[in-house]
MIFI-200420 format. One line per 3 residues: number of its first residue (from 1); their letters; for each residue x, y negated, z of C-alpha. Coordinates in pm, 1 decimal, padded with zeros to 6 digits. Layout:
NUM = a = X Y Z ~ ...
% end
This chain:
1 = man = 00000.7 -00006.0 00001.3 ~ 00278.1 -00246.0 00091.9 ~ 00443.4 -00201.4 -00250.6
4 = flk = 00100.7 -00242.1 -00437.4 ~ 00043.6 -00567.8 -00247.5 ~ 00391.6 -00693.9 -00366.1
7 = tls = 00321.1 -00600.7 -00714.0 ~ -00051.6 -00755.3 -00681.8 ~ 00081.2 -01070.2 -00539.5
10 = fli = 00327.0 -01091.6 -00833.9 ~ 00027.6 -01044.4 -01091.2 ~ -00194.4 -01313.9 -00920.5
13 = lls = 00093.2 -01559.1 -00974.4 ~ 00123.3 -01653.3 -01367.3 ~ -00055.8 -01939.9 -01501.2
16 = ffp = -00020.9 -02324.6 -01637.0 ~ 00135.0 -02586.1 -01980.3 ~ 00800.8 -03471.7 -03282.7
19 = ptl = 00806.4 -03678.9 -03542.4 ~ 00479.7 -03764.4 -03731.9 ~ 00434.5 -03511.9 -04012.9
22 = ssp = 00532.2 -03672.0 -04357.0 ~ 00465.7 -03381.4 -04589.4 ~ 00168.1 -03442.5 -04826.3
25 = rps = -00130.4 -03222.0 -04768.8 ~ -00248.8 -02982.4 -05037.2 ~ -00574.8 -03094.1 -05214.0
28 = rlh = -00867.2 -02927.6 -05048.7 ~ -01165.6 -02747.2 -05177.8 ~ -01505.5 -02962.0 -05164.1
31 = rsp = -01770.1 -02816.8 -04919.1 ~ -02059.1 -02982.8 -04815.3 ~ -02210.1 -02933.5 -04447.4
34 = kha = -02540.3 -02744.3 -04458.8 ~ -02683.1 -02804.1 -04119.5 ~ -02586.0 -02935.6 -03790.1
37 = prf = -02446.2 -02703.6 -03500.8 ~ -02707.7 -02502.2 -03333.4 ~ -02512.3 -02434.8 -03014.6
40 = lgk = -02657.0 -02534.2 -02677.3 ~ -02718.6 -02908.9 -02696.4 ~ -02661.4 -03010.3 -02322.6
43 = fsc = -02310.2 -03118.7 -02301.7 ~ -02103.0 -03407.1 -02139.3 ~ -01834.9 -03624.8 -02228.1
46 = sny = -01513.5 -03615.5 -02009.1 ~ -01211.1 -03821.5 -01984.2 ~ -01054.1 -03574.6 -01753.5
49 = tgp = -00716.8 -03708.0 -01647.7 ~ -00556.6 -03384.6 -01480.9 ~ -00327.3 -03391.0 -01191.2
52 = lga = -00105.1 -03689.3 -01099.7 ~ -00241.0 -03925.1 -01369.7 ~ -00153.0 -03697.5 -01661.6
55 = psy = -00252.2 -03826.0 -01992.4 ~ -00619.4 -03858.2 -02054.5 ~ -00769.2 -03631.6 -02319.4
58 = rye = -01130.1 -03676.3 -02441.0 ~ -01364.7 -03395.7 -02527.3 ~ -01727.6 -03276.6 -02507.8
61 = try = -01840.5 -02999.8 -02286.8 ~ -02056.9 -02756.3 -02441.4 ~ -02188.0 -02396.5 -02385.3
64 = fdq = -02251.1 -02093.9 -02589.6 ~ -02460.1 -01800.7 -02513.1 ~ -02216.6 -01508.6 -02520.6
67 = dld = -02284.9 -01132.2 -02493.3 ~ -02194.1 -00969.8 -02187.7 ~ -02085.0 -00645.5 -02341.8
70 = hfs = -01948.7 -00672.9 -02721.1 ~ -01890.0 -00305.0 -02767.9 ~ -02216.8 -00151.7 -02664.2
73 = fsd = -02577.2 -00194.8 -02789.7 ~ -02748.3 -00225.3 -02452.0 ~ -02984.7 -00499.9 -02384.7
76 = lpk = -02781.5 -00667.0 -02120.0 ~ -02810.7 -01038.4 -02007.5 ~ -02600.3 -01290.7 -02182.6
79 = frq = -02387.5 -01557.2 -02004.9 ~ -02313.2 -01916.8 -02082.9 ~ -01955.9 -01953.2 -02192.1
82 = ryl = -01833.3 -02308.6 -02154.8 ~ -01591.1 -02474.1 -02413.4 ~ -01432.6 -02796.7 -02455.1
85 = int = -01433.8 -02960.4 -02808.7 ~ -01280.8 -03252.9 -02971.1 ~ -01334.2 -03350.3 -03326.1
88 = ehw = -01200.2 -03719.7 -03298.5 ~ -00931.3 -03652.6 -03559.9 ~ -01096.3 -03347.2 -03746.5
91 = egp = -01104.7 -03400.4 -04131.9 ~ -01412.5 -03188.8 -04139.3 ~ -01522.6 -02886.2 -04349.8
94 = dql = -01487.6 -03079.6 -04683.8 ~ -01127.2 -03107.2 -04635.9 ~ -01080.1 -02773.6 -04466.5
97 = gpi = -00973.4 -02955.5 -04153.4 ~ -00762.5 -02709.0 -03930.8 ~ -00896.9 -02582.3 -03592.1
100 = ffy = -00658.6 -02565.0 -03308.0 ~ -00808.5 -02299.6 -03068.8 ~ -00658.8 -02245.8 -02729.0
103 = cgn = -00707.3 -01902.1 -02580.1 ~ -00850.5 -01993.1 -02220.0 ~ -00719.2 -01819.0 -01915.3
106 = egd = -00790.2 -01753.5 -01569.3 ~ -00917.0 -02064.4 -01425.9 ~ -01123.4 -02382.7 -01489.9
109 = iew = -01076.6 -02459.0 -01851.1 ~ -01042.8 -02823.8 -01776.4 ~ -00717.7 -02754.1 -01591.3
112 = faa = -00570.4 -02568.1 -01899.3 ~ -00676.3 -02849.8 -02138.9 ~ -00500.0 -03122.5 -01902.0
115 = ntg = -00187.1 -02927.0 -01895.7 ~ -00147.9 -02844.0 -02275.6 ~ -00056.4 -03181.7 -02399.1
118 = fvw = 00123.2 -03033.6 -02703.3 ~ -00204.4 -02924.0 -02869.3 ~ -00362.4 -03271.5 -02812.6
121 = ela = -00057.6 -03452.1 -02948.9 ~ -00062.9 -03234.2 -03272.4 ~ -00434.9 -03292.7 -03355.9
124 = prf = -00403.0 -03625.1 -03498.6 ~ -00102.5 -03533.9 -03718.3 ~ -00273.6 -03229.8 -03842.8
127 = ram = -00614.6 -03396.1 -03847.9 ~ -00746.6 -03093.9 -03646.3 ~ -01027.8 -02997.7 -03430.7
130 = iif = -00948.5 -02901.5 -03075.3 ~ -01146.7 -02625.9 -02893.1 ~ -01058.8 -02504.7 -02535.3
133 = peh = -01288.1 -02189.4 -02453.6 ~ -01316.3 -02092.1 -02097.8 ~ -01237.0 -01737.5 -02004.7
136 = ryy = -01529.1 -01515.9 -01885.2 ~ -01564.2 -01481.3 -01492.8 ~ -01384.9 -01816.5 -01451.4
139 = ges = -01489.6 -02177.5 -01407.9 ~ -01849.2 -02211.3 -01513.6 ~ -01841.0 -01925.4 -01757.1
142 = mpy = -01991.5 -01670.8 -01496.7 ~ -02220.1 -01362.3 -01608.4 ~ -02517.7 -01291.3 -01394.0
145 = gsg = -02562.6 -01688.6 -01327.8 ~ -02309.0 -01720.3 -01053.8 ~ -01971.2 -01616.9 -00919.7
148 = eea = -02130.9 -01471.2 -00618.5 ~ -02325.9 -01232.8 -00831.5 ~ -02041.2 -01166.1 -01094.8
151 = ykn = -01792.5 -01086.9 -00822.7 ~ -02022.1 -00867.8 -00617.7 ~ -01869.8 -00544.8 -00692.3
154 = att = -01674.3 -00324.6 -00953.3 ~ -01991.8 -00270.8 -01155.7 ~ -02050.9 -00639.8 -01210.9
157 = lah = -01699.9 -00699.6 -01274.0 ~ -01676.4 -00411.7 -01522.5 ~ -01693.9 -00638.2 -01825.9
160 = lta = -01380.6 -00857.8 -01715.4 ~ -01129.6 -00728.2 -01957.5 ~ -00888.2 -00854.2 -02210.0
163 = eqa = -01092.8 -00684.5 -02490.2 ~ -01412.8 -00842.2 -02394.4 ~ -01230.0 -01206.6 -02364.0
166 = lad = -01084.4 -01181.6 -02698.1 ~ -01419.6 -01063.8 -02846.7 ~ -01568.7 -01388.6 -02675.0
169 = fav = -01318.5 -01594.9 -02869.0 ~ -01381.9 -01399.2 -03200.9 ~ -01768.3 -01447.8 -03180.2
172 = lit = -01724.4 -01817.3 -03061.1 ~ -01491.0 -01895.1 -03366.3 ~ -01714.9 -01723.4 -03618.8
175 = elk = -02045.2 -01879.3 -03486.8 ~ -01885.3 -02229.0 -03435.6 ~ -01734.0 -02234.8 -03806.5
178 = rnl = -02071.8 -02102.2 -03938.4 ~ -02260.8 -02371.4 -03761.4 ~ -02038.1 -02649.3 -03882.4
181 = saq = -02013.3 -02491.2 -04240.1 ~ -01641.6 -02463.6 -04151.2 ~ -01603.1 -02093.0 -04273.9
184 = acp = -01294.6 -02195.3 -04466.7 ~ -01117.7 -02409.4 -04225.8 ~ -00798.7 -02236.3 -04089.6
187 = vvl = -00769.4 -02157.2 -03721.8 ~ -00435.5 -02188.9 -03536.4 ~ -00428.4 -02029.1 -03190.0
190 = fgg = -00243.8 -02138.5 -02879.8 ~ -00181.2 -01970.0 -02557.6 ~ -00021.2 -02104.7 -02224.2
193 = syg = -00110.5 -02128.0 -01853.1 ~ -00150.1 -02365.3 -01560.8 ~ -00138.6 -02404.6 -01197.1
196 = evr = -00299.1 -02602.0 -00912.5 ~ -00176.0 -02673.7 -00562.6 ~ -00388.2 -02723.9 -00260.8
199 = nsc = -00329.8 -02741.6 00116.8 ~ -00016.4 -02586.7 00268.8 ~ -00147.1 -02327.0 00505.8
202 = iqc = -00185.9 -01954.9 00495.7 ~ -00542.2 -01906.4 00625.3 ~ -00794.3 -02165.8 00754.1
205 = dek = -01169.3 -02136.4 00828.2 ~ -01346.4 -01951.4 00558.2 ~ -01083.0 -01991.7 00292.4
208 = ifv = -00796.4 -01737.2 00221.7 ~ -00479.0 -01903.7 00121.9 ~ -00299.8 -01628.4 -00074.8
211 = ivr = 00073.4 -01658.1 -00093.3 ~ 00163.0 -01470.0 -00398.3 ~ 00430.1 -01443.3 -00674.9
214 = fik = 00212.6 -01638.2 -00925.3 ~ -00110.9 -01803.3 -00948.6 ~ -00229.4 -01608.4 -01239.6
217 = flh = -00092.1 -01299.9 -01432.3 ~ 00035.6 -01234.0 -01767.3 ~ -00329.7 -01205.1 -01921.0
220 = qtv = -00366.2 -01573.3 -02036.2 ~ -00028.0 -01618.0 -02197.4 ~ -00061.1 -01312.6 -02421.3
223 = laa = -00403.9 -01363.0 -02540.9 ~ -00295.6 -01577.7 -02817.6 ~ -00061.5 -01313.7 -02939.7
226 = wmr = -00319.0 -01037.6 -02880.0 ~ -00594.0 -01240.2 -03061.3 ~ -00379.9 -01295.4 -03374.9
229 = lky = -00302.3 -00915.4 -03391.4 ~ -00666.8 -00792.6 -03324.9 ~ -00844.9 -01049.5 -03530.4
232 = phl = -00603.7 -01153.8 -03799.9 ~ -00897.4 -01240.3 -04027.5 ~ -01014.2 -01507.4 -03795.3
235 = aig = -00686.8 -01717.6 -03740.3 ~ -00364.8 -01788.8 -03963.1 ~ -00125.7 -01795.7 -03689.6
238 = ala = -00050.3 -01820.6 -03308.6 ~ 00176.5 -02002.6 -03085.1 ~ 00223.3 -01777.6 -02780.1
241 = ssa = 00436.2 -01957.3 -02527.1 ~ 00608.0 -01783.2 -02231.0 ~ 00393.4 -01448.2 -02329.2
244 = pil = 00542.5 -01156.2 -02161.3 ~ 00372.3 -00886.8 -02381.9 ~ 00630.3 -00633.7 -02291.8
247 = qfe = 00556.3 -00650.9 -01922.7 ~ 00384.7 -00296.8 -01906.7 ~ 00479.8 00057.3 -01862.5
250 = dlv = 00848.8 00092.2 -01894.2 ~ 00904.4 -00155.3 -02179.0 ~ 01122.3 -00356.0 -01964.7
253 = ppe = 01299.7 -00266.4 -01631.4 ~ 01059.2 -00337.4 -01337.9 ~ 01320.5 -00567.0 -01167.4
256 = tfy = 01351.8 -00803.0 -01458.3 ~ 01133.5 -01078.3 -01320.2 ~ 01295.8 -01125.8 -00982.6
259 = div = 01635.9 -01085.2 -01124.3 ~ 01573.1 -01370.4 -01359.1 ~ 01467.7 -01594.4 -01062.7
262 = snd = 01764.8 -01482.9 -00861.2 ~ 02007.6 -01558.9 -01135.9 ~ 01843.4 -01905.4 -01166.3
265 = frr = 01941.3 -01964.8 -00800.3 ~ 02285.2 -01781.4 -00824.7 ~ 02366.7 -02001.8 -01110.0
268 = esv = 02312.6 -02325.0 -00905.2 ~ 02497.4 -02192.1 -00592.3 ~ 02609.0 -01865.2 -00481.5
271 = scf = 02577.0 -01978.7 -00096.9 ~ 02226.4 -02081.4 -00163.6 ~ 02152.0 -01744.9 -00328.9
274 = nti = 02329.5 -01571.7 -00019.2 ~ 02140.4 -01762.9 00243.7 ~ 01789.4 -01686.5 00086.6
277 = kds = 01904.3 -01306.4 00042.7 ~ 02013.8 -01311.7 00404.4 ~ 01699.7 -01478.5 00528.3
280 = wdv = 01468.0 -01172.8 00495.1 ~ 01641.6 -00978.2 00766.4 ~ 01636.5 -01267.4 00980.9
283 = ies = 01254.8 -01328.4 00938.7 ~ 01175.4 -00964.8 01007.1 ~ 01394.4 -00957.5 01317.8
286 = egq = 01238.5 -01272.2 01444.1 ~ 00877.1 -01139.8 01381.7 ~ 00953.6 -00824.9 01599.8
289 = kss = 01002.8 -01016.6 01899.8 ~ 00753.0 -01062.3 02165.1 ~ 00673.2 -01427.4 02071.5
292 = gls = 00845.8 -01423.8 01730.6 ~ 00538.8 -01487.7 01522.2 ~ 00441.0 -01780.3 01711.6
295 = ylt = 00786.3 -01926.9 01668.1 ~ 00773.8 -01868.5 01291.0 ~ 00425.4 -02016.2 01276.6
298 = etf = 00538.7 -02324.4 01453.0 ~ 00869.6 -02345.0 01274.7 ~ 00702.1 -02343.0 00921.4
301 = rfc = 00399.5 -02549.7 01042.7 ~ 00120.8 -02307.9 00943.1 ~ -00222.8 -02402.3 01045.5
304 = kkl = -00297.4 -02048.5 01156.4 ~ -00075.9 -01786.0 01332.3 ~ 00115.6 -01546.9 01114.9
307 = esa = -00022.3 -01196.9 01148.1 ~ 00309.1 -01050.5 01041.9 ~ 00651.2 -01160.3 00927.6
310 = ddl = 00554.4 -01017.4 00583.2 ~ 00303.3 -01308.9 00558.5 ~ 00607.8 -01546.4 00574.8
313 = snw = 00825.0 -01354.4 00343.2 ~ 00553.9 -01337.0 00072.1 ~ 00508.1 -01706.0 00111.5
316 = lss = 00861.2 -01781.9 00054.1 ~ 00900.4 -01534.4 -00231.2 ~ 00618.4 -01729.3 -00384.1
319 = ays = 00783.6 -02050.8 -00352.3 ~ 01101.1 -01920.9 -00518.5 ~ 00915.6 -01792.4 -00793.5
322 = ylg = 00725.8 -02104.4 -00850.4 ~ 01058.9 -02277.4 -00863.2 ~ 01187.7 -02042.9 -01129.8
325 = mgn = 00878.1 -02111.6 -01351.8 ~ 00889.4 -02481.5 -01304.1 ~ 01268.1 -02522.7 -01315.6
328 = ypy = 01214.6 -02826.4 -01564.0 ~ 01496.4 -03079.3 -01661.7 ~ 01273.8 -03365.4 -01549.9
331 = pad = 01023.9 -03447.4 -01290.0 ~ 00702.0 -03273.9 -01341.9 ~ 00357.7 -03161.1 -01176.1
334 = flm = 00375.1 -02796.4 -01258.5 ~ 00220.1 -02612.5 -00975.2 ~ 00314.0 -02915.4 -00738.8
337 = pmp = 00499.9 -03241.8 -00794.0 ~ 00854.2 -03153.4 -00822.7 ~ 01174.6 -03340.6 -00916.1
340 = gnp = 01412.1 -03254.3 -01222.6 ~ 01602.0 -02942.1 -01184.8 ~ 01411.5 -02854.5 -00863.7
343 = ike = 01630.5 -02530.5 -00796.6 ~ 01922.6 -02734.4 -00798.9 ~ 01762.9 -02967.7 -00544.1
346 = vcr = 01661.2 -02694.6 -00307.7 ~ 01992.2 -02534.3 -00313.2 ~ 02163.2 -02882.0 -00233.3
349 = kid = 01937.0 -02912.7 00066.1 ~ 02009.8 -02571.3 00185.2 ~ 02405.3 -02603.8 00133.8
352 = ncp = 02412.7 -02961.9 00272.3 ~ 02297.3 -02873.5 00638.3 ~ 02550.2 -02930.9 00889.4
355 = ngt = 02793.3 -02639.3 01001.2 ~ 02624.0 -02410.8 01254.3 ~ 02259.3 -02464.6 01108.0
358 = sil = 02072.5 -02133.8 01141.2 ~ 01938.0 -01952.1 00847.5 ~ 01576.5 -02034.7 00946.2
361 = qri = 01644.9 -02396.7 00977.5 ~ 01812.5 -02394.0 00634.6 ~ 01510.8 -02243.6 00485.4
364 = fke = 01274.5 -02473.2 00649.9 ~ 01473.3 -02766.3 00550.7 ~ 01418.6 -02688.3 00168.6
367 = lvf = 01051.0 -02606.6 00234.7 ~ 00986.5 -02938.1 00367.3 ~ 01079.6 -03041.3 00004.7
370 = iti = 00890.4 -02759.1 -00170.3 ~ 00571.6 -02637.6 -00016.2 ~ 00373.6 -02418.9 -00242.3
373 = iqe = 00034.9 -02259.6 -00166.9 ~ -00276.8 -02177.6 -00386.6 ~ -00612.7 -02166.3 -00231.5
376 = lst = -00840.0 -01888.6 -00360.9 ~ -01175.1 -01789.3 -00252.5 ~ -01226.1 -01429.1 -00116.1
379 = ali = -01422.8 -01336.3 -00417.7 ~ -01174.9 -01434.8 -00666.9 ~ -00908.2 -01255.7 -00480.1
382 = wmm = -01114.1 -00955.3 -00487.4 ~ -01164.5 -00992.4 -00858.9 ~ -00779.7 -01038.7 -00933.9
385 = ilm = -00721.8 -00729.6 -00716.9 ~ -00969.2 -00533.4 -00942.4 ~ -00797.8 -00637.5 -01262.1
388 = act = -00467.9 -00520.3 -01122.2 ~ -00615.1 -00188.6 -01033.4 ~ -00772.1 -00136.5 -01381.8
391 = emv = -00603.1 -00234.6 -01708.6 ~ -00352.1 -00519.1 -01593.4 ~ -00095.0 -00279.7 -01460.6
394 = mpm = 00246.8 -00429.1 -01461.1 ~ 00534.0 -00225.9 -01291.2 ~ 00729.8 -00462.7 -01057.3
397 = sss = 01030.9 -00400.8 -00832.4 ~ 01314.1 -00610.6 -00658.7 ~ 01658.0 -00452.2 -00674.5
400 = kks = 01870.2 -00441.9 -00350.9 ~ 02196.5 -00523.8 -00554.6 ~ 02103.3 -00800.5 -00781.6
403 = smf = 01795.6 -00955.5 -00635.2 ~ 01785.4 -01223.2 -00365.8 ~ 01426.6 -01114.6 -00281.0
406 = pay = 01339.4 -00824.1 -00052.9 ~ 01404.2 -00506.4 -00200.7 ~ 01133.6 -00268.8 -00294.8
409 = nyn = 01055.5 -00002.0 -00553.3 ~ 00758.3 00042.6 -00790.5 ~ 00536.9 00333.9 -00693.5
412 = yts = 00244.5 00401.3 -00904.0 ~ 00105.6 00681.2 -00708.3 ~ 00071.2 00477.7 -00394.4
415 = dee = -00079.7 00191.7 -00598.8 ~ -00345.6 00418.1 -00740.3 ~ -00433.6 00576.0 -00404.9
418 = wcl = -00473.3 00225.3 -00274.1 ~ -00707.6 00110.6 -00569.3 ~ -00920.3 00426.9 -00527.1
421 = eny = -00946.7 00383.8 -00152.6 ~ -01027.8 00030.1 -00156.1 ~ -01211.8 -00035.2 -00479.6
424 = hvk = -01318.6 00287.2 -00611.9 ~ -01138.7 00241.8 -00941.9 ~ -00852.9 00415.5 -01095.6
427 = prp = -00593.5 00221.5 -01278.1 ~ -00514.0 00301.7 -01652.0 ~ -00132.4 00207.5 -01654.9
430 = twi = -00103.5 00305.4 -02025.9 ~ -00420.7 00130.3 -02165.3 ~ -00275.9 -00181.1 -02254.3
433 = tte = 00007.3 -00053.4 -02452.5 ~ -00254.7 00179.4 -02605.5 ~ -00493.8 -00107.6 -02701.9
436 = fgg = -00244.6 -00368.1 -02801.3 ~ 00090.0 -00187.0 -02873.3 ~ 00421.6 -00189.4 -02690.5
439 = hgf = 00622.1 00114.5 -02759.0 ~ 00806.5 00056.5 -03096.6 ~ 00672.8 -00304.9 -03097.5
442 = kna = 00955.6 -00434.9 -03328.8 ~ 00848.6 -00191.2 -03613.9 ~ 00473.0 -00227.9 -03533.9
445 = lkt = 00479.8 -00611.2 -03531.7 ~ 00707.0 -00623.8 -03847.9 ~ 00471.4 -00377.6 -04035.0
448 = fgs = 00142.5 -00511.7 -03925.9 ~ 00188.1 -00854.2 -03785.1 ~ 00259.2 -01203.7 -03918.5
451 = nii = 00251.2 -01573.1 -03825.6 ~ 00333.4 -01554.8 -03454.5 ~ 00557.8 -01771.3 -03254.8
454 = fsn = 00689.8 -01641.0 -02940.3 ~ 00856.8 -01929.6 -02759.7 ~ 01051.6 -01866.2 -02425.7
457 = gll = 01294.2 -02059.4 -02206.6 ~ 01552.0 -01830.7 -02050.2 ~ 01505.1 -01990.8 -01694.2
460 = dpw = 01144.7 -01869.8 -01696.1 ~ 01121.3 -01525.9 -01520.1 ~ 00857.4 -01426.6 -01749.5
463 = sgg = 01083.3 -01450.5 -02046.9 ~ 01225.1 -01115.4 -01965.4 ~ 00905.1 -00947.1 -02075.0
466 = svl = 00864.0 -01144.2 -02408.6 ~ 00987.5 -01126.0 -02750.9 ~ 01325.3 -01292.1 -02759.8
469 = edi = 01446.1 -01224.0 -03095.4 ~ 01291.0 -01258.9 -03442.4 ~ 01091.3 -00970.2 -03571.5
472 = set = 01040.8 -01077.8 -03926.1 ~ 01033.9 -01397.0 -04128.7 ~ 00692.7 -01466.9 -04008.0
475 = iva = 00709.1 -01348.0 -03641.3 ~ 00962.2 -01567.0 -03490.4 ~ 01123.6 -01608.2 -03154.1
478 = lvt = 01211.3 -01974.4 -03031.8 ~ 01433.5 -01923.5 -02737.3 ~ 01579.9 -02207.2 -02530.2
481 = ekg = 01871.6 -02150.0 -02290.1 ~ 01750.4 -02421.4 -02039.9 ~ 01383.2 -02383.8 -02088.2
484 = ahh = 01121.1 -02292.7 -01825.1 ~ 00757.2 -02172.6 -01835.6 ~ 00585.2 -02293.3 -02148.5
487 = ldl = 00762.9 -02620.2 -02117.9 ~ 00698.1 -02664.6 -02491.7 ~ 00324.9 -02672.4 -02435.6
490 = rpa = 00336.3 -02962.5 -02181.8 ~ 00280.3 -03317.9 -02292.9 ~ 00595.0 -03491.6 -02442.7
493 = tae = 00784.0 -03730.5 -02219.6 ~ 01049.1 -03991.8 -02266.3 ~ 01275.2 -03746.0 -02051.3
496 = dpd = 01245.7 -03464.1 -02295.1 ~ 01593.4 -03326.6 -02383.8 ~ 01698.4 -03304.3 -02742.4
499 = wli = 01684.0 -02917.9 -02716.7 ~ 01316.8 -02934.6 -02626.1 ~ 01236.9 -03182.3 -02913.8
502 = eqr = 01402.9 -02961.6 -03158.0 ~ 01211.5 -02654.0 -03025.3 ~ 00882.2 -02839.3 -03065.7
505 = aae = 00985.8 -02964.6 -03413.5 ~ 01061.3 -02628.1 -03517.4 ~ 00710.0 -02506.2 -03398.7
508 = vkl = 00549.8 -02790.2 -03591.2 ~ 00730.2 -02692.0 -03898.2 ~ 00613.5 -02335.5 -03880.6
511 = iqg = 00259.2 -02424.4 -03811.7 ~ 00271.9 -02665.5 -04108.2 ~ 00415.0 -02378.1 -04316.2
514 = wld = 00117.8 -02155.2 -04233.0 ~ -00120.2 -02437.8 -04330.8 ~ 00046.4 -02514.2 -04667.1
517 = eyf = 00047.4 -02145.4 -04753.5 ~ -00321.3 -02102.9 -04661.0 ~ -00413.2 -02421.5 -04867.2
520 = drk = -00190.9 -02296.9 -05158.2 ~ -00382.2 -01969.6 -05174.5 ~ -00716.3 -02133.6 -05149.4
523 = rav = -00625.7 -02385.3 -05432.6 ~ -00507.7 -02102.0 -05643.1 ~ -00837.8 -01925.9 -05616.0
526 = fdm = -01024.0 -02233.8 -05674.2 ~ -00802.4 -02323.7 -05996.9 ~ -00875.5 -01956.4 -06148.2
% end
């Protein structure tokens, strides 16, 4: 059970965020709109600014009646899927204006929209429509009318799968294009993730503050790639930023994630790395004392007494993992407000403590600087655990030799027993690779795939489970040595380093190429 909770805490953790195009656009086929959209008419305009005064993006909020189960013919109730839409810069169906479609992930879709500035910045340049659909079972897109009903048990959550979510997107794209007479308009997919930070305490009142190794799991970042592979007729290409599509079964070593975070710290300071590595035994030893948990609670200023030393260890592990993801070269609000190069800043505070400072005091010193907690309701936690107990099975471990984290081994048997005992479901650890591929992925992608950009920064711990080399001329890996978690999808800033500007320019060029090729084919057919 302990190992499963470590793996689960890791799973719940993954989620956030050039020059003007000058090449001429190909001539478009003329098409006249036949009728207005027949989607639900009740929508609202929003000027949502996002965290810390992020750029304001305008959109309309609309709803679409979505099937609960796309793969059966039972008469099940539908649910209202929320989506955000912006047509301010769209050329429209007459000119075959592109549609930029973000594959929504686990959370309120407005948060994803606020943290994906790259899409908003590209829209006027490509004269594109923007759509941000919400993932089923999140935000306002709740089956059975409410989160309370949707999260009730394993039966009501049975339709929370990647396959159903992708089918939602496919149906929404198809119906939206039909109602806008935009069937010929090309769709480009985007995928990334976001995070949100709340109060810094572990458990207070009716809320549970889960300290985990990421806010969400890999689901959201790989949806764009999976969507392109499963529905190639609906989209001409996909930008999958920080998408660890290989984080399943034995495709990558299970210790990869924690080794990368550890290397991020070791690269900045060996003494900082060693202090953190030595802290786990100190915390465990202190927790075994008669008043040890009270002392740890007071030292780290939690609002409720720690129930075990593991609570603190998990909390710290989460903080270090967040730092690995958000190790940006300039100040940012990824998960929480952080300065540029936050790992360097944390290690500087640890290393600059006076001689004789205890390990616990050094650790607390840096946590005054970086306090990371995510507030989740009990129902949401229950739902995420269920997904980890069904198809989203990612083997995770921490090696004693190379990791600064507490060592533990992956044990699927104990995980399966825990899931059966607590949630009456049996995980399917090989289902994702069966459904979406994984083994022999290079040959499969080269043979059957096209027009996918896998962008990664090597400081991001999720990069170890992604595609880091070109598969073909059209399945391209854009890798930056100093990049962190989907930095390329975040809004452009004056502090962007040259390598990031170049990465985004490369992405723009590839997307432009997809569109040019599409329009050339359309023009050739029209001229016949």
